[in-house]
LOMI-694532 format. One record per atom (N, C-alpha, C, O, CB): residue in one letter; residue number from 1; atom name; x, y, z. Coordinates in nm, 3 decimals. Glycine has a CB too. Example, Ala and Ser with C-alpha at 12.3 -4.5 7.8 and 13.67 -1.06 7.14 Angstrom:
2
+-----+-----+------+---------+---------+---------+
| res |   n | atom |       x |       y |       z |
+-----+-----+------+---------+---------+---------+
|   A |   1 |    N |   1.319 |  -0.569 |   0.780 |
|   A |   1 |   CA |   1.230 |  -0.450 |   0.780 |
|   A |   1 |    C |   1.320 |  -0.330 |   0.780 |
|   A |   1 |    O |   1.424 |  -0.332 |   0.846 |
|   A |   1 |   CB |   1.131 |  -0.447 |   0.905 |
|   S |   2 |    N |   1.285 |  -0.225 |   0.708 |
|   S |   2 |   CA |   1.367 |  -0.106 |   0.714 |
|   S |   2 |    C |   1.290 |   0.003 |   0.787 |
|   S |   2 |    O |   1.341 |   0.114 |   0.804 |
|   S |   2 |   CB |   1.408 |  -0.060 |   0.572 |
+-----+-----+------+---------+---------+---------+
% end
This chain:
83
+-----+-----+------+---------+---------+---------+
| res |   n | atom |       x |       y |       z |
+-----+-----+------+---------+---------+---------+
|   D |   1 |    N |  -2.384 |  29.550 |   5.395 |
|   D |   1 |   CA |  -2.427 |  29.685 |   5.292 |
|   D |   1 |    C |  -2.407 |  29.599 |   5.114 |
|   D |   1 |    O |  -2.304 |  29.538 |   5.086 |
|   D |   1 |   CB |  -2.270 |  29.866 |   5.324 |
|   R |   2 |    N |  -2.495 |  29.608 |   5.039 |
|   R |   2 |   CA |  -2.571 |  29.563 |   4.922 |
|   R |   2 |    C |  -2.428 |  29.589 |   4.827 |
|   R |   2 |    O |  -2.378 |  29.495 |   4.764 |
|   R |   2 |   CB |  -2.733 |  29.663 |   4.881 |
|   N |   3 |    N |  -2.376 |  29.712 |   4.824 |
|   N |   3 |   CA |  -2.244 |  29.759 |   4.758 |
|   N |   3 |    C |  -2.106 |  29.642 |   4.752 |
|   N |   3 |    O |  -2.038 |  29.571 |   4.678 |
|   N |   3 |   CB |  -2.197 |  29.897 |   4.851 |
|   D |   4 |    N |  -2.129 |  29.684 |   4.885 |
|   D |   4 |   CA |  -2.030 |  29.552 |   4.926 |
|   D |   4 |    C |  -2.000 |  29.397 |   4.833 |
|   D |   4 |    O |  -2.087 |  29.311 |   4.825 |
|   D |   4 |   CB |  -2.098 |  29.499 |   5.065 |
|   A |   5 |    N |  -1.882 |  29.385 |   4.778 |
|   A |   5 |   CA |  -1.882 |  29.292 |   4.666 |
|   A |   5 |    C |  -1.816 |  29.123 |   4.796 |
|   A |   5 |    O |  -1.819 |  29.000 |   4.805 |
|   A |   5 |   CB |  -1.738 |  29.372 |   4.496 |
|   V |   6 |    N |  -1.790 |  29.191 |   4.833 |
|   V |   6 |   CA |  -1.665 |  29.127 |   4.993 |
|   V |   6 |    C |  -1.857 |  29.063 |   5.066 |
|   V |   6 |    O |  -1.901 |  28.948 |   5.063 |
|   V |   6 |   CB |  -1.524 |  29.356 |   5.163 |
|   Q |   7 |    N |  -1.921 |  29.182 |   5.117 |
|   Q |   7 |   CA |  -2.029 |  29.118 |   5.275 |
|   Q |   7 |    C |  -2.212 |  29.058 |   5.145 |
|   Q |   7 |    O |  -2.321 |  29.012 |   5.181 |
|   Q |   7 |   CB |  -2.095 |  29.364 |   5.464 |
|   R |   8 |    N |  -2.153 |  29.095 |   4.991 |
|   R |   8 |   CA |  -2.290 |  29.010 |   4.982 |
|   R |   8 |    C |  -2.274 |  28.924 |   4.877 |
|   R |   8 |    O |  -2.358 |  28.879 |   4.799 |
|   R |   8 |   CB |  -2.423 |  29.094 |   4.958 |
|   G |   9 |    N |  -2.108 |  28.902 |   4.888 |
|   G |   9 |   CA |  -2.065 |  28.682 |   4.882 |
|   G |   9 |    C |  -2.064 |  28.639 |   4.974 |
|   G |   9 |    O |  -2.055 |  28.517 |   4.980 |
|   G |   9 |   CB |  -1.922 |  28.603 |   4.839 |
|   Y |  10 |    N |  -2.073 |  28.718 |   5.094 |
|   Y |  10 |   CA |  -2.063 |  28.569 |   5.157 |
|   Y |  10 |    C |  -2.192 |  28.586 |   5.228 |
|   Y |  10 |    O |  -2.235 |  28.498 |   5.303 |
|   Y |  10 |   CB |  -1.919 |  28.526 |   5.265 |
|   A |  11 |    N |  -2.242 |  28.677 |   5.210 |
|   A |  11 |   CA |  -2.435 |  28.646 |   5.234 |
|   A |  11 |    C |  -2.491 |  28.577 |   5.206 |
|   A |  11 |    O |  -2.570 |  28.503 |   5.264 |
|   A |  11 |   CB |  -2.528 |  28.705 |   5.197 |
|   Q |  12 |    N |  -2.453 |  28.590 |   5.083 |
|   Q |  12 |   CA |  -2.509 |  28.473 |   4.975 |
|   Q |  12 |    C |  -2.510 |  28.379 |   4.996 |
|   Q |  12 |    O |  -2.614 |  28.312 |   4.993 |
|   Q |  12 |   CB |  -2.466 |  28.449 |   4.872 |
|   L |  13 |    N |  -2.306 |  28.297 |   5.052 |
|   L |  13 |   CA |  -2.286 |  28.162 |   5.096 |
|   L |  13 |    C |  -2.335 |  28.107 |   5.171 |
|   L |  13 |    O |  -2.347 |  27.985 |   5.188 |
|   L |  13 |   CB |  -2.204 |  28.136 |   5.125 |
|   L |  14 |    N |  -2.376 |  28.207 |   5.235 |
|   L |  14 |   CA |  -2.412 |  28.157 |   5.423 |
|   L |  14 |    C |  -2.584 |  28.137 |   5.382 |
|   L |  14 |    O |  -2.653 |  28.050 |   5.435 |
|   L |  14 |   CB |  -2.374 |  28.335 |   5.599 |
|   D |  15 |    N |  -2.628 |  28.219 |   5.296 |
|   D |  15 |   CA |  -2.825 |  28.133 |   5.254 |
|   D |  15 |    C |  -2.793 |  28.061 |   5.176 |
|   D |  15 |    O |  -2.893 |  28.083 |   5.107 |
|   D |  15 |   CB |  -2.974 |  28.221 |   5.172 |
|   Q |  16 |    N |  -2.754 |  28.005 |   5.133 |
|   Q |  16 |   CA |  -2.708 |  27.884 |   5.054 |
|   Q |  16 |    C |  -2.685 |  27.756 |   5.127 |
|   Q |  16 |    O |  -2.744 |  27.648 |   5.117 |
|   Q |  16 |   CB |  -2.584 |  27.915 |   4.987 |
|   N |  17 |    N |  -2.568 |  27.799 |   5.217 |
|   N |  17 |   CA |  -2.550 |  27.724 |   5.303 |
|   N |  17 |    C |  -2.619 |  27.697 |   5.444 |
|   N |  17 |    O |  -2.561 |  27.655 |   5.544 |
|   N |  17 |   CB |  -2.455 |  27.745 |   5.309 |
|   R |  18 |    N |  -2.766 |  27.733 |   5.431 |
|   R |  18 |   CA |  -2.836 |  27.722 |   5.525 |
|   R |  18 |    C |  -2.803 |  27.615 |   5.655 |
|   R |  18 |    O |  -2.757 |  27.638 |   5.767 |
|   R |  18 |   CB |  -2.943 |  27.702 |   5.461 |
|   G |  19 |    N |  -2.837 |  27.515 |   5.602 |
|   G |  19 |   CA |  -2.927 |  27.389 |   5.594 |
|   G |  19 |    C |  -2.817 |  27.292 |   5.670 |
|   G |  19 |    O |  -2.862 |  27.196 |   5.733 |
|   G |  19 |   CB |  -2.979 |  27.336 |   5.417 |
|   N |  20 |    N |  -2.667 |  27.315 |   5.666 |
|   N |  20 |   CA |  -2.553 |  27.311 |   5.686 |
|   N |  20 |    C |  -2.559 |  27.270 |   5.860 |
|   N |  20 |    O |  -2.578 |  27.348 |   5.953 |
|   N |  20 |   CB |  -2.486 |  27.449 |   5.631 |
|   A |  21 |    N |  -2.545 |  27.170 |   5.864 |
|   A |  21 |   CA |  -2.529 |  27.134 |   6.038 |
|   A |  21 |    C |  -2.373 |  27.190 |   6.069 |
|   A |  21 |    O |  -2.362 |  27.229 |   6.186 |
|   A |  21 |   CB |  -2.541 |  26.930 |   6.082 |
|   A |  22 |    N |  -2.258 |  27.200 |   5.992 |
|   A |  22 |   CA |  -2.145 |  27.228 |   6.037 |
|   A |  22 |    C |  -2.202 |  27.320 |   6.078 |
|   A |  22 |    O |  -2.242 |  27.310 |   6.195 |
|   A |  22 |   CB |  -2.032 |  27.237 |   5.970 |
|   L |  23 |    N |  -2.221 |  27.407 |   6.029 |
|   L |  23 |   CA |  -2.196 |  27.566 |   6.028 |
|   L |  23 |    C |  -2.307 |  27.631 |   6.180 |
|   L |  23 |    O |  -2.330 |  27.739 |   6.235 |
|   L |  23 |   CB |  -2.263 |  27.644 |   5.833 |
|   A |  24 |    N |  -2.348 |  27.483 |   6.194 |
|   A |  24 |   CA |  -2.478 |  27.545 |   6.315 |
|   A |  24 |    C |  -2.435 |  27.660 |   6.402 |
|   A |  24 |    O |  -2.505 |  27.745 |   6.459 |
|   A |  24 |   CB |  -2.525 |  27.421 |   6.439 |
|   A |  25 |    N |  -2.311 |  27.645 |   6.400 |
|   A |  25 |   CA |  -2.248 |  27.730 |   6.596 |
|   A |  25 |    C |  -2.229 |  27.892 |   6.487 |
|   A |  25 |    O |  -2.181 |  28.003 |   6.509 |
|   A |  25 |   CB |  -1.981 |  27.629 |   6.716 |
|   L |  26 |    N |  -2.260 |  27.862 |   6.433 |
|   L |  26 |   CA |  -2.191 |  27.953 |   6.357 |
|   L |  26 |    C |  -2.308 |  28.088 |   6.330 |
|   L |  26 |    O |  -2.270 |  28.203 |   6.351 |
|   L |  26 |   CB |  -2.134 |  27.870 |   6.211 |
|   Y |  27 |    N |  -2.433 |  28.064 |   6.288 |
|   Y |  27 |   CA |  -2.539 |  28.091 |   6.261 |
|   Y |  27 |    C |  -2.615 |  28.145 |   6.385 |
|   Y |  27 |    O |  -2.675 |  28.252 |   6.394 |
|   Y |  27 |   CB |  -2.587 |  27.988 |   6.199 |
|   N |  28 |    N |  -2.597 |  28.023 |   6.504 |
|   N |  28 |   CA |  -2.613 |  28.050 |   6.618 |
|   N |  28 |    C |  -2.604 |  28.224 |   6.660 |
|   N |  28 |    O |  -2.690 |  28.306 |   6.694 |
|   N |  28 |   CB |  -2.517 |  27.961 |   6.678 |
|   V |  29 |    N |  -2.457 |  28.233 |   6.638 |
|   V |  29 |   CA |  -2.375 |  28.370 |   6.636 |
|   V |  29 |    C |  -2.467 |  28.467 |   6.586 |
|   V |  29 |    O |  -2.530 |  28.547 |   6.653 |
|   V |  29 |   CB |  -2.241 |  28.370 |   6.542 |
|   L |  30 |    N |  -2.469 |  28.453 |   6.457 |
|   L |  30 |   CA |  -2.487 |  28.506 |   6.366 |
|   L |  30 |    C |  -2.633 |  28.585 |   6.382 |
|   L |  30 |    O |  -2.666 |  28.703 |   6.387 |
|   L |  30 |   CB |  -2.465 |  28.415 |   6.269 |
|   D |  31 |    N |  -2.695 |  28.473 |   6.388 |
|   D |  31 |   CA |  -2.879 |  28.522 |   6.366 |
|   D |  31 |    C |  -2.889 |  28.604 |   6.469 |
|   D |  31 |    O |  -2.999 |  28.654 |   6.446 |
|   D |  31 |   CB |  -3.018 |  28.395 |   6.384 |
|   F |  32 |    N |  -2.856 |  28.647 |   6.553 |
|   F |  32 |   CA |  -2.863 |  28.707 |   6.705 |
|   F |  32 |    C |  -2.744 |  28.855 |   6.693 |
|   F |  32 |    O |  -2.725 |  28.947 |   6.772 |
|   F |  32 |   CB |  -2.796 |  28.557 |   6.846 |
|   A |  33 |    N |  -2.707 |  28.836 |   6.612 |
|   A |  33 |   CA |  -2.605 |  28.956 |   6.633 |
|   A |  33 |    C |  -2.685 |  29.104 |   6.482 |
|   A |  33 |    O |  -2.755 |  29.091 |   6.381 |
|   A |  33 |   CB |  -2.380 |  28.863 |   6.582 |
|   D |  34 |    N |  -2.627 |  29.210 |   6.542 |
|   D |  34 |   CA |  -2.647 |  29.332 |   6.476 |
|   D |  34 |    C |  -2.575 |  29.384 |   6.302 |
|   D |  34 |    O |  -2.454 |  29.375 |   6.281 |
|   D |  34 |   CB |  -2.595 |  29.421 |   6.590 |
|   Q |  35 |    N |  -2.664 |  29.432 |   6.206 |
|   Q |  35 |   CA |  -2.642 |  29.465 |   6.145 |
|   Q |  35 |    C |  -2.444 |  29.463 |   6.106 |
|   Q |  35 |    O |  -2.358 |  29.404 |   6.039 |
|   Q |  35 |   CB |  -2.728 |  29.551 |   6.170 |
|   S |  36 |    N |  -2.466 |  29.583 |   6.215 |
|   S |  36 |   CA |  -2.312 |  29.616 |   6.207 |
|   S |  36 |    C |  -2.161 |  29.496 |   6.235 |
|   S |  36 |    O |  -2.046 |  29.473 |   6.198 |
|   S |  36 |   CB |  -2.307 |  29.731 |   6.326 |
|   A |  37 |    N |  -2.259 |  29.456 |   6.314 |
|   A |  37 |   CA |  -2.163 |  29.342 |   6.370 |
|   A |  37 |    C |  -2.082 |  29.167 |   6.336 |
|   A |  37 |    O |  -1.997 |  29.087 |   6.374 |
|   A |  37 |   CB |  -2.233 |  29.327 |   6.465 |
|   I |  38 |    N |  -2.224 |  29.201 |   6.204 |
|   I |  38 |   CA |  -2.215 |  29.117 |   6.089 |
|   I |  38 |    C |  -2.147 |  29.138 |   6.005 |
|   I |  38 |    O |  -2.060 |  29.060 |   5.967 |
|   I |  38 |   CB |  -2.302 |  29.097 |   6.035 |
|   Q |  39 |    N |  -2.181 |  29.291 |   5.934 |
|   Q |  39 |   CA |  -2.069 |  29.349 |   5.847 |
|   Q |  39 |    C |  -1.899 |  29.314 |   5.846 |
|   Q |  39 |    O |  -1.811 |  29.286 |   5.765 |
|   Q |  39 |   CB |  -2.080 |  29.486 |   5.879 |
|   S |  40 |    N |  -1.918 |  29.333 |   5.994 |
|   S |  40 |   CA |  -1.767 |  29.345 |   6.055 |
|   S |  40 |    C |  -1.725 |  29.244 |   6.060 |
|   S |  40 |    O |  -1.605 |  29.222 |   6.048 |
|   S |  40 |   CB |  -1.740 |  29.396 |   6.179 |
|   A |  41 |    N |  -1.833 |  29.135 |   6.085 |
|   A |  41 |   CA |  -1.748 |  28.958 |   6.081 |
|   A |  41 |    C |  -1.679 |  28.937 |   5.919 |
|   A |  41 |    O |  -1.564 |  28.901 |   5.895 |
|   A |  41 |   CB |  -1.903 |  28.790 |   6.106 |
|   F |  42 |    N |  -1.798 |  28.974 |   5.809 |
|   F |  42 |   CA |  -1.766 |  28.913 |   5.692 |
|   F |  42 |    C |  -1.637 |  29.015 |   5.629 |
|   F |  42 |    O |  -1.578 |  28.956 |   5.539 |
|   F |  42 |   CB |  -1.910 |  28.899 |   5.595 |
|   E |  43 |    N |  -1.589 |  29.137 |   5.654 |
|   E |  43 |   CA |  -1.496 |  29.212 |   5.620 |
|   E |  43 |    C |  -1.384 |  29.117 |   5.674 |
|   E |  43 |    O |  -1.277 |  29.100 |   5.615 |
|   E |  43 |   CB |  -1.509 |  29.358 |   5.672 |
|   S |  44 |    N |  -1.411 |  29.066 |   5.771 |
|   S |  44 |   CA |  -1.243 |  29.024 |   5.797 |
|   S |  44 |    C |  -1.237 |  28.919 |   5.784 |
|   S |  44 |    O |  -1.144 |  28.853 |   5.831 |
|   S |  44 |   CB |  -1.170 |  29.044 |   5.920 |
|   W |  45 |    N |  -1.350 |  28.861 |   5.706 |
|   W |  45 |   CA |  -1.289 |  28.727 |   5.671 |
|   W |  45 |    C |  -1.224 |  28.710 |   5.532 |
|   W |  45 |    O |  -1.158 |  28.616 |   5.486 |
|   W |  45 |   CB |  -1.396 |  28.624 |   5.681 |
|   A |  46 |    N |  -1.282 |  28.896 |   5.446 |
|   A |  46 |   CA |  -1.183 |  28.884 |   5.343 |
|   A |  46 |    C |  -1.047 |  28.902 |   5.341 |
|   A |  46 |    O |  -0.986 |  28.983 |   5.410 |
|   A |  46 |   CB |  -1.211 |  28.948 |   5.267 |
|   P |  47 |    N |  -0.990 |  28.807 |   5.243 |
|   P |  47 |   CA |  -0.882 |  28.817 |   5.204 |
|   P |  47 |    C |  -0.862 |  28.967 |   5.150 |
|   P |  47 |    O |  -0.909 |  29.032 |   5.056 |
|   P |  47 |   CB |  -0.862 |  28.711 |   5.116 |
|   T |  48 |    N |  -0.728 |  29.004 |   5.304 |
|   T |  48 |   CA |  -0.720 |  29.136 |   5.233 |
|   T |  48 |    C |  -0.538 |  29.183 |   5.181 |
|   T |  48 |    O |  -0.511 |  29.300 |   5.151 |
|   T |  48 |   CB |  -0.795 |  29.259 |   5.359 |
|   T |  49 |    N |  -0.453 |  29.092 |   5.178 |
|   T |  49 |   CA |  -0.349 |  29.046 |   5.108 |
|   T |  49 |    C |  -0.312 |  28.995 |   4.995 |
|   T |  49 |    O |  -0.370 |  28.889 |   4.970 |
|   T |  49 |   CB |  -0.319 |  28.993 |   5.149 |
|   E |  50 |    N |  -0.224 |  29.038 |   4.903 |
|   E |  50 |   CA |  -0.200 |  28.947 |   4.769 |
|   E |  50 |    C |  -0.196 |  28.836 |   4.856 |
|   E |  50 |    O |  -0.296 |  28.765 |   4.840 |
|   E |  50 |   CB |  -0.056 |  28.971 |   4.660 |
|   T |  51 |    N |  -0.074 |  28.769 |   4.991 |
|   T |  51 |   CA |  -0.083 |  28.672 |   4.964 |
|   T |  51 |    C |  -0.205 |  28.587 |   5.016 |
|   T |  51 |    O |  -0.242 |  28.482 |   4.963 |
|   T |  51 |   CB |   0.021 |  28.640 |   4.985 |
|   A |  52 |    N |  -0.262 |  28.643 |   5.123 |
|   A |  52 |   CA |  -0.351 |  28.572 |   5.127 |
|   A |  52 |    C |  -0.480 |  28.530 |   4.997 |
|   A |  52 |    O |  -0.550 |  28.429 |   5.011 |
|   A |  52 |   CB |  -0.387 |  28.624 |   5.232 |
|   A |  53 |    N |  -0.495 |  28.615 |   4.882 |
|   A |  53 |   CA |  -0.543 |  28.584 |   4.734 |
|   A |  53 |    C |  -0.473 |  28.488 |   4.693 |
|   A |  53 |    O |  -0.521 |  28.375 |   4.679 |
|   A |  53 |   CB |  -0.531 |  28.690 |   4.632 |
|   L |  54 |    N |  -0.353 |  28.515 |   4.670 |
|   L |  54 |   CA |  -0.277 |  28.400 |   4.592 |
|   L |  54 |    C |  -0.264 |  28.287 |   4.603 |
|   L |  54 |    O |  -0.236 |  28.202 |   4.518 |
|   L |  54 |   CB |  -0.182 |  28.406 |   4.584 |
|   Q |  55 |    N |  -0.300 |  28.271 |   4.798 |
|   Q |  55 |   CA |  -0.309 |  28.159 |   4.811 |
|   Q |  55 |    C |  -0.403 |  28.086 |   4.763 |
|   Q |  55 |    O |  -0.371 |  27.984 |   4.703 |
|   Q |  55 |   CB |  -0.300 |  28.145 |   4.901 |
|   M |  56 |    N |  -0.593 |  28.134 |   4.785 |
|   M |  56 |   CA |  -0.696 |  28.114 |   4.786 |
|   M |  56 |    C |  -0.697 |  28.044 |   4.598 |
|   M |  56 |    O |  -0.767 |  27.952 |   4.553 |
|   M |  56 |   CB |  -0.777 |  28.255 |   4.847 |
|   V |  57 |    N |  -0.583 |  28.136 |   4.517 |
|   V |  57 |   CA |  -0.621 |  28.104 |   4.366 |
|   V |  57 |    C |  -0.538 |  27.979 |   4.394 |
|   V |  57 |    O |  -0.530 |  27.914 |   4.289 |
|   V |  57 |   CB |  -0.572 |  28.222 |   4.221 |
|   A |  58 |    N |  -0.476 |  27.922 |   4.489 |
|   A |  58 |   CA |  -0.351 |  27.797 |   4.445 |
|   A |  58 |    C |  -0.445 |  27.706 |   4.518 |
|   A |  58 |    O |  -0.466 |  27.601 |   4.458 |
|   A |  58 |   CB |  -0.153 |  27.804 |   4.515 |
|   Q |  59 |    N |  -0.480 |  27.715 |   4.582 |
|   Q |  59 |   CA |  -0.554 |  27.590 |   4.653 |
|   Q |  59 |    C |  -0.693 |  27.573 |   4.559 |
|   Q |  59 |    O |  -0.750 |  27.465 |   4.540 |
|   Q |  59 |   CB |  -0.596 |  27.625 |   4.838 |
|   S |  60 |    N |  -0.732 |  27.695 |   4.509 |
|   S |  60 |   CA |  -0.823 |  27.660 |   4.392 |
|   S |  60 |    C |  -0.796 |  27.589 |   4.302 |
|   S |  60 |    O |  -0.880 |  27.508 |   4.265 |
|   S |  60 |   CB |  -0.858 |  27.745 |   4.330 |
|   Y |  61 |    N |  -0.717 |  27.593 |   4.264 |
|   Y |  61 |   CA |  -0.599 |  27.524 |   4.114 |
|   Y |  61 |    C |  -0.559 |  27.414 |   4.174 |
|   Y |  61 |    O |  -0.479 |  27.365 |   4.095 |
|   Y |  61 |   CB |  -0.433 |  27.619 |   4.056 |
|   N |  62 |    N |  -0.567 |  27.350 |   4.261 |
|   N |  62 |   CA |  -0.531 |  27.190 |   4.352 |
|   N |  62 |    C |  -0.639 |  27.160 |   4.369 |
|   N |  62 |    O |  -0.636 |  27.037 |   4.365 |
|   N |  62 |   CB |  -0.451 |  27.177 |   4.501 |
|   Q |  63 |    N |  -0.774 |  27.202 |   4.394 |
|   Q |  63 |   CA |  -0.887 |  27.121 |   4.432 |
|   Q |  63 |    C |  -0.934 |  27.050 |   4.238 |
|   Q |  63 |    O |  -0.962 |  26.938 |   4.193 |
|   Q |  63 |   CB |  -1.033 |  27.252 |   4.533 |
|   V |  64 |    N |  -0.923 |  27.154 |   4.192 |
|   V |  64 |   CA |  -0.931 |  27.108 |   4.054 |
|   V |  64 |    C |  -0.819 |  27.040 |   3.971 |
|   V |  64 |    O |  -0.869 |  26.954 |   3.898 |
|   V |  64 |   CB |  -0.962 |  27.213 |   3.987 |
|   Q |  65 |    N |  -0.717 |  27.047 |   3.963 |
|   Q |  65 |   CA |  -0.616 |  26.976 |   3.942 |
|   Q |  65 |    C |  -0.634 |  26.848 |   3.998 |
|   Q |  65 |    O |  -0.581 |  26.764 |   3.925 |
|   Q |  65 |   CB |  -0.510 |  27.035 |   3.983 |
|   S |  66 |    N |  -0.696 |  26.790 |   4.117 |
|   S |  66 |   CA |  -0.690 |  26.650 |   4.171 |
|   S |  66 |    C |  -0.879 |  26.608 |   4.154 |
|   S |  66 |    O |  -0.909 |  26.489 |   4.168 |
|   S |  66 |   CB |  -0.610 |  26.652 |   4.367 |
|   F |  67 |    N |  -0.981 |  26.699 |   4.129 |
|   F |  67 |   CA |  -1.064 |  26.650 |   4.053 |
|   F |  67 |    C |  -1.020 |  26.595 |   3.924 |
|   F |  67 |    O |  -1.042 |  26.478 |   3.893 |
|   F |  67 |   CB |  -1.147 |  26.732 |   4.040 |
|   N |  68 |    N |  -0.967 |  26.666 |   3.860 |
|   N |  68 |   CA |  -0.967 |  26.611 |   3.693 |
|   N |  68 |    C |  -0.894 |  26.507 |   3.689 |
|   N |  68 |    O |  -0.917 |  26.425 |   3.600 |
|   N |  68 |   CB |  -0.908 |  26.707 |   3.577 |
|   A |  69 |    N |  -0.762 |  26.480 |   3.805 |
|   A |  69 |   CA |  -0.661 |  26.349 |   3.797 |
|   A |  69 |    C |  -0.822 |  26.242 |   3.883 |
|   A |  69 |    O |  -0.823 |  26.122 |   3.856 |
|   A |  69 |   CB |  -0.446 |  26.374 |   3.930 |
|   S |  70 |    N |  -0.895 |  26.277 |   3.942 |
|   S |  70 |   CA |  -0.948 |  26.157 |   3.953 |
|   S |  70 |    C |  -1.038 |  26.041 |   3.860 |
|   S |  70 |    O |  -1.050 |  25.919 |   3.850 |
|   S |  70 |   CB |  -1.002 |  26.185 |   4.038 |
|   R |  71 |    N |  -1.096 |  26.181 |   3.794 |
|   R |  71 |   CA |  -1.159 |  26.214 |   3.703 |
|   R |  71 |    C |  -1.039 |  26.088 |   3.615 |
|   R |  71 |    O |  -1.088 |  25.976 |   3.631 |
|   R |  71 |   CB |  -1.176 |  26.397 |   3.674 |
|   L |  72 |    N |  -0.968 |  26.083 |   3.573 |
|   L |  72 |   CA |  -0.922 |  26.045 |   3.466 |
|   L |  72 |    C |  -0.868 |  25.880 |   3.522 |
|   L |  72 |    O |  -0.858 |  25.790 |   3.439 |
|   L |  72 |   CB |  -0.811 |  26.162 |   3.409 |
|   R |  73 |    N |  -0.839 |  25.859 |   3.652 |
|   R |  73 |   CA |  -0.811 |  25.743 |   3.706 |
|   R |  73 |    C |  -0.895 |  25.658 |   3.683 |
|   R |  73 |    O |  -0.870 |  25.539 |   3.666 |
|   R |  73 |   CB |  -0.792 |  25.746 |   3.818 |
|   E |  74 |    N |  -1.047 |  25.728 |   3.678 |
|   E |  74 |   CA |  -1.128 |  25.619 |   3.697 |
|   E |  74 |    C |  -1.224 |  25.610 |   3.578 |
|   E |  74 |    O |  -1.323 |  25.540 |   3.598 |
|   E |  74 |   CB |  -1.199 |  25.628 |   3.830 |
|   S |  75 |    N |  -1.212 |  25.682 |   3.429 |
|   S |  75 |   CA |  -1.239 |  25.677 |   3.337 |
|   S |  75 |    C |  -1.181 |  25.576 |   3.261 |
|   S |  75 |    O |  -1.059 |  25.567 |   3.248 |
|   S |  75 |   CB |  -1.234 |  25.772 |   3.309 |
|   T |  76 |    N |  -1.268 |  25.492 |   3.204 |
|   T |  76 |   CA |  -1.261 |  25.390 |   3.115 |
|   T |  76 |    C |  -1.337 |  25.409 |   2.959 |
|   T |  76 |    O |  -1.456 |  25.441 |   2.966 |
|   T |  76 |   CB |  -1.319 |  25.276 |   3.194 |
|   L |  77 |    N |  -1.283 |  25.393 |   2.833 |
|   L |  77 |   CA |  -1.358 |  25.358 |   2.706 |
|   L |  77 |    C |  -1.486 |  25.330 |   2.778 |
|   L |  77 |    O |  -1.530 |  25.420 |   2.851 |
|   L |  77 |   CB |  -1.297 |  25.227 |   2.608 |
|   A |  78 |    N |  -1.524 |  25.265 |   2.772 |
|   A |  78 |   CA |  -1.687 |  25.191 |   2.857 |
|   A |  78 |    C |  -1.750 |  25.282 |   2.980 |
|   A |  78 |    O |  -1.867 |  25.303 |   3.015 |
|   A |  78 |   CB |  -1.648 |  25.015 |   2.952 |
|   S |  79 |    N |  -1.669 |  25.311 |   3.013 |
|   S |  79 |   CA |  -1.708 |  25.418 |   3.164 |
|   S |  79 |    C |  -1.758 |  25.535 |   3.073 |
|   S |  79 |    O |  -1.866 |  25.578 |   3.112 |
|   S |  79 |   CB |  -1.544 |  25.479 |   3.295 |
|   S |  80 |    N |  -1.698 |  25.613 |   2.936 |
|   S |  80 |   CA |  -1.744 |  25.679 |   2.878 |
|   S |  80 |    C |  -1.818 |  25.695 |   2.738 |
|   S |  80 |    O |  -1.818 |  25.782 |   2.650 |
|   S |  80 |   CB |  -1.683 |  25.719 |   2.896 |
|   G |  81 |    N |  -1.869 |  25.595 |   2.754 |
|   G |  81 |   CA |  -1.943 |  25.604 |   2.612 |
|   G |  81 |    C |  -1.902 |  25.544 |   2.508 |
|   G |  81 |    O |  -1.975 |  25.523 |   2.411 |
|   G |  81 |   CB |  -1.953 |  25.719 |   2.565 |
|   G |  82 |    N |  -1.709 |  25.490 |   2.518 |
|   G |  82 |   CA |  -1.618 |  25.437 |   2.440 |
|   G |  82 |    C |  -1.706 |  25.345 |   2.427 |
|   G |  82 |    O |  -1.808 |  25.304 |   2.481 |
|   G |  82 |   CB |  -1.482 |  25.409 |   2.479 |
|   T |  83 |    N |  -1.597 |  25.309 |   2.288 |
|   T |  83 |   CA |  -1.585 |  25.138 |   2.261 |
|   T |  83 |    C |  -1.415 |  25.090 |   2.283 |
|   T |  83 |    O |  -1.382 |  24.972 |   2.269 |
|   T |  83 |   CB |  -1.640 |  25.096 |   2.069 |
+-----+-----+------+---------+---------+---------+
% end
């Protein structure tokens, strides 16, 4: 359903990762599924509770924090263009 943000988001995510070998088994199933089965799958994957949504936010925050900490550890004046 093009009007459903959840389904549209998952469809875009899967389209962008079509070449990812780790997802081959998933594509093998979805490529032969009918429209209603795919829509049901997308809806079932969506976070439906506040707890699930908050966990996703916390996980995203932790990933950004880890990325920034890693970059700061590797950063030196010489590597960042300073003198």
